C-alpha positions in Angstrom: -12.0 62.2 18.9 -12.8 65.9 19.6 -10.4 68.7 18.7 -10.1 71.4 21.4 -9.4 74.9 20.0 -8.7 78.2 21.7 -10.8 81.3 21.1 -7.9 83.3 19.7 -4.5 83.0 18.0 -2.5 84.5 20.9 1.1 83.3 21.3 1.5 81.5 24.6 4.4 79.9 26.5 4.7 76.2 26.8 3.3 75.8 30.4 -0.1 77.2 29.2 -0.6 74.2 27.0 0.4 71.8 29.7 -2.1 73.5 31.9 -4.6 73.2 29.1 -4.2 69.5 29.1 -4.9 69.4 32.8 -8.0 71.6 32.4 -9.4 69.3 29.7 -8.8 66.3 31.8 -10.4 67.8 34.9 -13.2 70.0 33.5 -14.5 68.5 30.3 -16.9 65.5 30.0 -15.3 62.1 29.5 -14.3 61.7 25.8 -11.2 61.5 23.7 -9.7 65.0 23.1 -6.8 66.2 21.0 -5.1 69.5 20.2 -1.9 70.7 18.6 0.3 73.6 19.6 3.6 75.4 18.9 5.9 77.5 21.0 8.9 79.8 20.7 12.2 78.0 21.3 11.8 76.0 24.5 13.5 73.1 26.4 11.1 70.9 28.4 12.5 68.3 30.7 10.8 65.4 32.5 9.3 65.2 35.9 12.1 63.3 37.5 15.1 64.9 35.8 17.7 67.4 37.1 17.7 70.5 35.0 21.5 70.9 35.3 22.1 67.4 34.1 19.8 67.6 31.1 19.9 71.2 29.9 22.7 73.6 28.9 21.2 76.4 30.9 23.9 79.0 30.0 23.3 78.4 26.3 19.6 78.6 26.7 19.7 81.9 28.6 22.2 83.4 26.1 20.0 82.4 23.2 16.5 83.2 24.5 15.5 79.6 24.9 12.9 79.1 27.7 13.2 76.1 30.1 10.3 74.3 31.8 9.5 71.1 33.6 6.5 68.9 32.8 4.6 66.4 35.0 5.2 63.4 32.7 8.3 61.2 32.7 10.7 60.7 29.9 13.6 62.7 28.7 14.5 66.3 27.8 13.2 67.7 24.4 13.6 70.9 22.5 10.6 72.6 20.7 10.3 75.6 18.5 7.8 77.0 16.0 8.8 74.4 13.4 8.0 71.6 15.8 4.4 70.6 16.4 3.3 69.4 19.9 0.5 66.9 20.1 -1.7 66.5 23.2 -4.2 63.6 23.7 -6.5 63.3 26.7 -8.6 60.3 27.3 -10.8 58.8 30.1 -9.0 55.5 29.7 -7.2 54.8 33.0 -4.9 52.0 31.6 -1.9 54.2 30.8 0.0 51.4 29.0 -2.9 50.6 26.7 -3.6 54.3 26.1 0.0 55.1 25.3 0.3 52.3 22.8 -3.0 53.2 21.2 -2.0 56.8 20.7 1.4 55.9 19.2 -0.3 53.6 16.7 -2.9 56.3 15.8 -0.1 58.8 15.0 1.9 56.1 13.1 -1.2 55.4 11.0 -1.6 59.0 10.1 2.0 59.2 8.9 1.4 56.1 6.8 -1.4 57.8 5.1 1.1 60.4 4.0 3.2 57.7 2.4 5.8 57.7 5.2 7.4 54.5 6.5 6.9 55.5 10.1 7.5 52.9 12.9 6.9 53.0 16.6 9.9 51.7 18.5 11.4 51.4 22.0 9.4 53.0 24.8 8.2 56.2 23.2 9.6 57.0 19.8 8.3 57.1 16.2 11.0 56.7 13.6 11.3 57.3 9.9 14.3 55.7 8.1 15.6 54.6 11.5 15.7 58.2 12.8 13.5 59.8 15.5 10.8 62.2 14.3 8.6 62.0 17.4 9.1 61.5 21.1 6.2 61.0 23.5 5.4 60.9 27.2 2.4 60.4 29.4 1.1 60.8 32.9 -2.1 59.9 34.8 -4.7 62.1 36.6 -7.7 60.7 38.4 -9.8 58.9 35.7 -7.8 60.5 32.9 -4.7 59.7 31.0 -2.7 62.4 29.2 -0.2 61.7 26.3 1.8 64.4 24.7 4.7 64.4 22.2 6.8 66.2 19.6 6.4 66.0 15.8 9.6 67.4 14.2 8.6 69.2 11.0 11.6 71.5 10.4 13.0 71.9 13.8 16.4 73.7 14.3 18.5 70.6 15.0 21.6 72.7 15.8 19.7 74.5 18.7 18.3 71.1 19.7 21.8 69.7 20.1 23.2 72.7 21.8 20.4 73.3 24.3 20.1 69.8 25.6 22.9 67.7 27.1 22.0 64.0 27.1 24.5 61.7 28.6 27.1 59.8 26.5 25.7 56.6 27.8 22.2 57.3 26.4 23.7 58.2 23.0 25.8 55.1 22.9 22.8 52.9 23.8 21.0 54.2 20.7 23.9 53.3 18.6 24.7 56.9 17.4 27.5 59.3 17.9 25.4 62.4 18.1 21.8 63.7 18.5 21.9 64.9 14.9 22.5 61.4 13.6 19.5 60.1 15.5 16.9 62.7 14.6 15.2 63.6 11.3 12.5 66.1 10.3 9.3 65.6 8.3 10.1 68.3 5.7 12.8 66.0 4.3 10.0 63.6 3.2 7.0 65.8 2.6 6.2 68.5 0.1 3.2 70.0 2.0 3.6 72.9 4.4 3.5 72.6 8.2 0.0 74.1 8.2 -1.2 71.6 5.6 0.3 68.8 7.7 -1.5 70.0 10.8 -4.8 70.1 8.9 -4.2 66.6 7.6 -3.5 65.3 11.1 -6.6 67.0 12.5 -8.8 65.7 9.6 -7.7 62.1 10.1 -7.8 62.0 13.9 -10.8 64.2 14.8 -14.4 64.2 13.9 -15.6 67.2 15.9 -14.5 70.4 17.6 -15.1 72.5 20.7 -13.8 76.0 21.2 -12.9 77.0 24.8 -14.4 80.2 26.1 -12.7 83.1 27.9 -13.6 81.6 31.3 -11.9 78.4 30.5 -8.8 80.3 29.3 -8.7 82.1 32.7 -8.9 78.8 34.5 -6.1 77.4 32.4 -4.0 80.5 33.3 -4.5 79.8 37.0 -3.4 76.1 36.6 -0.4 77.4 34.6 1.0 79.3 37.6 2.2 76.1 39.2 4.4 75.4 36.2 6.0 78.8 36.4 7.2 78.7 40.0 11.0 78.2 40.6 10.2 75.4 43.0 8.5 73.4 40.2 11.0 74.3 37.4 14.2 73.7 39.4 12.9 71.1 41.9 14.3 70.3 45.3 17.7 68.9 44.6 19.5 68.5 47.9 23.1 67.1 48.2 23.0 63.3 48.6 26.0 61.5 49.9 25.6 58.3 47.8 24.8 58.3 44.1 24.5 55.6 41.4 23.7 56.1 37.8 22.5 53.2 35.6 20.6 52.6 32.4 18.2 49.7 32.1 17.4 48.9 28.4 13.7 49.3 27.6 13.0 51.0 30.9 15.2 54.2 31.0 18.0 56.0 32.7 18.1 56.0 36.5 20.1 58.0 39.0 19.5 56.7 42.5 20.5 59.2 45.3 20.6 58.4 48.9 21.3 60.7 51.9 22.8 58.5 54.6 23.4 59.5 58.2 24.6 57.2 61.0 24.2 54.2 58.8 20.6 55.0 58.0 18.9 56.2 54.8 17.4 59.6 55.7 16.2 60.5 52.2 15.9 58.8 48.8 15.4 60.1 45.3 15.2 58.5 41.9 15.8 60.7 38.9 15.9 59.9 35.2 13.9 59.6 32.0 11.7 56.6 33.0 7.9 56.7 32.8 5.8 56.6 35.9 2.6 54.6 36.1 2.2 54.8 39.8 3.3 56.7 43.0 7.1 56.8 43.0 7.4 58.6 46.3 4.7 56.8 48.3 5.1 53.3 46.8 8.8 53.1 46.4 11.0 55.9 47.8 9.2 56.0 51.1 10.0 52.3 51.7 13.7 53.2 51.9 13.4 56.0 54.4 14.7 55.0 57.8 16.2 51.7 56.4 19.7 50.6 57.4 22.2 51.3 54.6 23.1 47.8 53.6 22.1 45.6 50.7 20.2 43.1 52.8 18.0 45.7 54.6 17.3 47.6 51.3 16.3 44.4 49.6 14.0 43.4 52.5 12.4 46.9 52.4 11.6 46.6 48.7 10.4 43.0 48.9 6.7 43.9 48.8 7.2 46.6 46.1 5.8 45.8 42.6 7.9 48.1 40.4 5.9 47.4 37.2 3.0 49.2 38.8 5.2 52.3 39.5 7.7 52.4 36.6 6.8 51.3 33.2 8.4 48.0 32.1 10.5 47.6 35.3 10.8 44.2 36.9 11.5 43.5 40.6 14.8 41.9 39.6 15.9 45.1 37.9 14.9 47.2 40.8 16.9 45.0 43.3 19.9 45.0 40.9 19.7 48.8 40.6 19.6 49.3 44.4 22.3 46.7 45.0 24.7 48.6 42.7 24.7 51.5 45.1 26.8 49.3 47.4 29.4 48.4 44.9 
């Protein structure tokens, strides 16, 4: 695996590094690439999440915590300079295989440090049953991108205050608070954060490339999309029918339908699930123009294969989710 370095030590905002992932995926020759990065206090929420449902925006603004959306699925996370972000870019198009391989690679590195790390659930790495790393992924043409947190000495108080996960999610994890569910590496290691980063790099990477100034300029252009209010806040119109549900091993879902004259005019699906296909074109578009009744909705979704769109979701789970909108 090749480590990708920047030509300077300039402090950059989180969207730059997301854009850097895209640049590597689109511009560099096929290979496995990896890099690490750190940011000032920032909340980053998933592609299909509502910012007001996941982030305490008033607290973030009052405390100088930046807020951004990413293109991968999954839930809302908090990052600061004592948290290390990992980015992995590979030409492997099988996102499920790529994701599992990446998780096992990181778990193996932690084992080498004497830590009893275990991958669990959809996207977490745990130590002593507590989360130390959360991960997400998305797919570009002929490339897969995986990125995740590694909590070294993160400010857990700010993490709890800045993010507002639902009570249902916390209950499903068997904990009463985020603090009970999360741990940090400095509780188990005597090495510094910089020494930890060097250890990870030395065990995952065998080579290095340094991006030039032209590449940095191109990354800056890609970054602009992440900075627009339209991307950060999304288009969240008022829907007349809403149903929220959690499917174990798949994620949280909020199905929103705008209904007029007995017909579904617009559909949206929000949550922390992981996309492996085209949610809009392969699923939500099937509901547009459909009569608002359980039978018509089930018939419209009959040809949909949800496992190719949402990670781990079965057709039965999809039908059950949509049926509950009528209860």
